[in-house]
Backbone as JSON Lines, residues from 0, in Angstrom:
{"i":0,"aa":"M","n":[-4.18,-7.41,18.04],"ca":[-3.44,-7.74,16.85],"c":[-2.33,-8.74,17.16]}
{"i":1,"aa":"R","n":[-1.98,-9.5,16.18],"ca":[-1.0,-10.57,16.35],"c":[0.42,-10.03,16.43]}
{"i":2,"aa":"Q","n":[1.13,-10.4,17.48],"ca":[2.53,-10.02,17.63],"c":[3.42,-11.19,17.23]}
{"i":3,"aa":"F","n":[4.54,-10.87,16.6],"ca":[5.49,-11.88,16.16],"c":[6.87,-11.25,16.03]}
{"i":4,"aa":"P","n":[7.93,-12.06,15.97],"ca":[9.28,-11.51,15.85],"c":[9.51,-10.9,14.46]}
{"i":5,"aa":"L","n":[10.33,-9.89,14.41],"ca":[10.67,-9.22,13.15],"c":[11.2,-10.21,12.12]}
{"i":6,"aa":"C","n":[11.94,-11.2,12.56],"ca":[12.53,-12.17,11.62],"c":[11.47,-13.0,10.89]}
{"i":7,"aa":"D","n":[10.23,-13.04,11.4],"ca":[9.16,-13.81,10.75],"c":[8.38,-13.01,9.71]}
{"i":8,"aa":"M","n":[8.75,-11.74,9.51],"ca":[8.05,-10.94,8.49],"c":[8.33,-11.5,7.1]}
{"i":9,"aa":"K","n":[7.31,-11.51,6.27],"ca":[7.45,-11.93,4.88],"c":[7.83,-10.73,4.02]}
{"i":10,"aa":"T","n":[8.54,-10.98,2.95],"ca":[8.94,-9.92,2.03],"c":[7.7,-9.2,1.5]}
{"i":11,"aa":"G","n":[7.76,-7.85,1.52],"ca":[6.66,-7.05,1.02],"c":[5.59,-6.72,2.04]}
{"i":12,"aa":"T","n":[5.79,-7.12,3.3],"ca":[4.79,-6.85,4.33],"c":[5.23,-5.69,5.22]}
{"i":13,"aa":"Y","n":[4.28,-5.13,5.94],"ca":[4.5,-4.0,6.83],"c":[4.12,-4.39,8.25]}
{"i":14,"aa":"A","n":[4.78,-3.76,9.22],"ca":[4.44,-3.98,10.63],"c":[4.9,-2.76,11.43]}
{"i":15,"aa":"R","n":[4.56,-2.78,12.71],"ca":[4.97,-1.72,13.63],"c":[5.66,-2.37,14.83]}
{"i":16,"aa":"V","n":[6.77,-1.76,15.27],"ca":[7.52,-2.29,16.39],"c":[6.71,-2.15,17.68]}
{"i":17,"aa":"V","n":[6.62,-3.24,18.44],"ca":[5.92,-3.25,19.71],"c":[6.9,-3.12,20.87]}
{"i":18,"aa":"R","n":[8.0,-3.91,20.81],"ca":[9.01,-3.83,21.88],"c":[10.32,-4.47,21.42]}
{"i":19,"aa":"L","n":[11.38,-4.1,22.12],"ca":[12.7,-4.68,21.9],"c":[12.99,-5.6,23.09]}
{"i":20,"aa":"D","n":[13.24,-6.87,22.82],"ca":[13.55,-7.84,23.88],"c":[15.05,-8.1,23.92]}
{"i":21,"aa":"T","n":[15.82,-7.03,23.98],"ca":[17.27,-7.14,24.0],"c":[17.85,-6.06,24.89]}
{"i":22,"aa":"K","n":[19.1,-6.22,25.24],"ca":[19.78,-5.26,26.11],"c":[21.17,-4.98,25.57]}
{"i":23,"aa":"G","n":[21.84,-4.02,26.15],"ca":[23.23,-3.76,25.83],"c":[23.47,-3.13,24.48]}
{"i":24,"aa":"D","n":[24.56,-3.56,23.84],"ca":[25.0,-2.96,22.58],"c":[23.99,-3.13,21.45]}
{"i":25,"aa":"L","n":[23.35,-4.28,21.39],"ca":[22.37,-4.51,20.32],"c":[21.18,-3.58,20.47]}
{"i":26,"aa":"R","n":[20.71,-3.4,21.69],"ca":[19.59,-2.48,21.94],"c":[19.98,-1.06,21.52]}
{"i":27,"aa":"R","n":[21.2,-0.65,21.87],"ca":[21.69,0.67,21.5],"c":[21.76,0.82,19.98]}
{"i":28,"aa":"R","n":[22.23,-0.22,19.3],"ca":[22.32,-0.18,17.84],"c":[20.93,-0.02,17.22]}
{"i":29,"aa":"F","n":[19.96,-0.8,17.72],"ca":[18.59,-0.69,17.21],"c":[18.05,0.71,17.42]}
{"i":30,"aa":"M","n":[18.29,1.28,18.59],"ca":[17.8,2.62,18.86],"c":[18.49,3.65,17.97]}
{"i":31,"aa":"D","n":[19.77,3.45,17.68],"ca":[20.51,4.35,16.79],"c":[19.94,4.37,15.37]}
{"i":32,"aa":"I","n":[19.39,3.23,14.93],"ca":[18.81,3.18,13.58],"c":[17.3,3.42,13.61]}
{"i":33,"aa":"C","n":[16.8,3.95,14.73],"ca":[15.39,4.3,14.91],"c":[14.46,3.1,14.92]}
{"i":34,"aa":"L","n":[14.98,1.95,15.28],"ca":[14.15,0.76,15.46],"c":[13.68,0.78,16.91]}
{"i":35,"aa":"V","n":[12.62,1.55,17.15],"ca":[12.1,1.78,18.5],"c":[10.61,1.51,18.5]}
{"i":36,"aa":"E","n":[10.02,1.45,19.67],"ca":[8.59,1.19,19.8],"c":[7.79,2.18,18.97]}
{"i":37,"aa":"G","n":[6.87,1.67,18.16],"ca":[6.01,2.5,17.32],"c":[6.54,2.73,15.92]}
{"i":38,"aa":"A","n":[7.79,2.37,15.65],"ca":[8.38,2.6,14.33],"c":[7.77,1.66,13.29]}
{"i":39,"aa":"P","n":[7.38,2.21,12.13],"ca":[6.89,1.35,11.05],"c":[8.07,0.65,10.36]}
{"i":40,"aa":"V","n":[7.86,-0.6,9.96],"ca":[8.91,-1.39,9.33],"c":[8.31,-2.1,8.12]}
{"i":41,"aa":"E","n":[9.07,-2.12,7.02],"ca":[8.7,-2.9,5.84],"c":[9.81,-3.88,5.55]}
{"i":42,"aa":"C","n":[9.47,-5.13,5.31],"ca":[10.45,-6.13,4.92],"c":[10.61,-6.05,3.4]}
{"i":43,"aa":"L","n":[11.78,-5.62,2.94],"ca":[11.98,-5.41,1.51],"c":[12.44,-6.65,0.76]}
{"i":44,"aa":"R","n":[13.44,-7.33,1.31],"ca":[13.97,-8.5,0.61],"c":[14.82,-9.31,1.57]}
{"i":45,"aa":"K","n":[15.14,-10.53,1.13],"ca":[16.05,-11.36,1.91],"c":[17.19,-11.79,1.02]}
{"i":46,"aa":"S","n":[18.3,-12.12,1.63],"ca":[19.46,-12.56,0.86],"c":[19.15,-13.93,0.24]}
{"i":47,"aa":"P","n":[19.91,-14.34,-0.76],"ca":[19.66,-15.64,-1.39],"c":[19.67,-16.8,-0.4]}
{"i":48,"aa":"A","n":[20.47,-16.7,0.65],"ca":[20.52,-17.76,1.66],"c":[19.42,-17.6,2.7]}
{"i":49,"aa":"G","n":[18.69,-16.46,2.65],"ca":[17.59,-16.23,3.59],"c":[17.96,-15.41,4.81]}
{"i":50,"aa":"D","n":[19.25,-15.17,5.01],"ca":[19.69,-14.41,6.18],"c":[20.92,-13.61,5.79]}
{"i":51,"aa":"P","n":[20.94,-12.3,5.95],"ca":[19.97,-11.45,6.63],"c":[18.83,-11.01,5.7]}
{"i":52,"aa":"K","n":[17.87,-10.3,6.29],"ca":[16.8,-9.66,5.53],"c":[17.02,-8.16,5.56]}
{"i":53,"aa":"A","n":[16.52,-7.47,4.53],"ca":[16.62,-6.02,4.45],"c":[15.27,-5.41,4.83]}
{"i":54,"aa":"Y","n":[15.3,-4.44,5.74],"ca":[14.09,-3.78,6.22],"c":[14.18,-2.29,5.96]}
{"i":55,"aa":"L","n":[13.05,-1.68,5.62],"ca":[12.97,-0.23,5.48],"c":[12.48,0.32,6.81]}
{"i":56,"aa":"I","n":[13.35,1.08,7.47],"ca":[13.04,1.63,8.79],"c":[13.24,3.14,8.74]}
{"i":57,"aa":"R","n":[12.15,3.88,8.76],"ca":[12.18,5.34,8.75],"c":[13.08,5.9,7.66]}
{"i":58,"aa":"G","n":[12.91,5.37,6.45],"ca":[13.61,5.9,5.28],"c":[14.96,5.29,4.99]}
{"i":59,"aa":"A","n":[15.46,4.41,5.85],"ca":[16.76,3.78,5.64],"c":[16.59,2.28,5.47]}
{"i":60,"aa":"V","n":[17.34,1.7,4.55],"ca":[17.32,0.26,4.34],"c":[18.42,-0.35,5.21]}
{"i":61,"aa":"I","n":[18.03,-1.25,6.11],"ca":[18.93,-1.85,7.08],"c":[18.86,-3.37,6.98]}
{"i":62,"aa":"A","n":[20.01,-4.03,6.9],"ca":[20.06,-5.49,6.91],"c":[20.24,-5.95,8.35]}
{"i":63,"aa":"I","n":[19.38,-6.88,8.77],"ca":[19.43,-7.39,10.14],"c":[19.43,-8.92,10.1]}
{"i":64,"aa":"R","n":[20.38,-9.51,10.83],"ca":[20.46,-10.98,10.9],"c":[19.26,-11.55,11.64]}
{"i":65,"aa":"K","n":[18.92,-12.78,11.31],"ca":[17.76,-13.44,11.9],"c":[17.84,-13.5,13.42]}
{"i":66,"aa":"E","n":[19.01,-13.86,13.97],"ca":[19.13,-13.98,15.43],"c":[18.92,-12.64,16.13]}
{"i":67,"aa":"D","n":[19.29,-11.53,15.48],"ca":[19.05,-10.21,16.06],"c":[17.61,-9.77,15.87]}
{"i":68,"aa":"A","n":[17.05,-10.04,14.68],"ca":[15.67,-9.67,14.4],"c":[14.68,-10.43,15.27]}
{"i":69,"aa":"A","n":[15.09,-11.58,15.78],"ca":[14.22,-12.38,16.64],"c":[13.95,-11.69,17.97]}
{"i":70,"aa":"T","n":[14.76,-10.69,18.33],"ca":[14.59,-9.99,19.61],"c":[13.7,-8.76,19.48]}
{"i":71,"aa":"V","n":[13.16,-8.51,18.29],"ca":[12.28,-7.36,18.07],"c":[10.87,-7.88,17.8]}
{"i":72,"aa":"M","n":[9.93,-7.49,18.64],"ca":[8.55,-7.92,18.46],"c":[7.78,-6.83,17.69]}
{"i":73,"aa":"V","n":[7.03,-7.28,16.69],"ca":[6.24,-6.36,15.86],"c":[4.8,-6.84,15.79]}
{"i":74,"aa":"E","n":[3.92,-5.98,15.3],"ca":[2.54,-6.38,15.02],"c":[2.16,-5.83,13.66]}
{"i":75,"aa":"A","n":[1.4,-6.63,12.93],"ca":[1.0,-6.27,11.57],"c":[-0.3,-5.48,11.62]}
{"i":76,"aa":"D","n":[-0.2,-4.22,11.97],"ca":[-1.41,-3.39,12.06],"c":[-1.47,-2.34,10.96]}
{"i":77,"aa":"L","n":[-0.53,-2.38,10.04],"ca":[-0.51,-1.35,8.99],"c":[-1.3,-1.79,7.78]}
């Protein structure tokens, strides 16, 4: 299946997290919001300027900036 960064998800699409390519505080923040390997993600909407985007992650809507979302690899297998 095709892997791509979370920031490239289109509104209304689903994917599953493959890996986090980040370290430190950002990695900890992602893990705190359950953005971990295997987690299903839906891209709900984007701001009028296009950044950030809102994602549904395990029942919570989370806004993530493009530069941060670029460090999360997902695959569209859902």
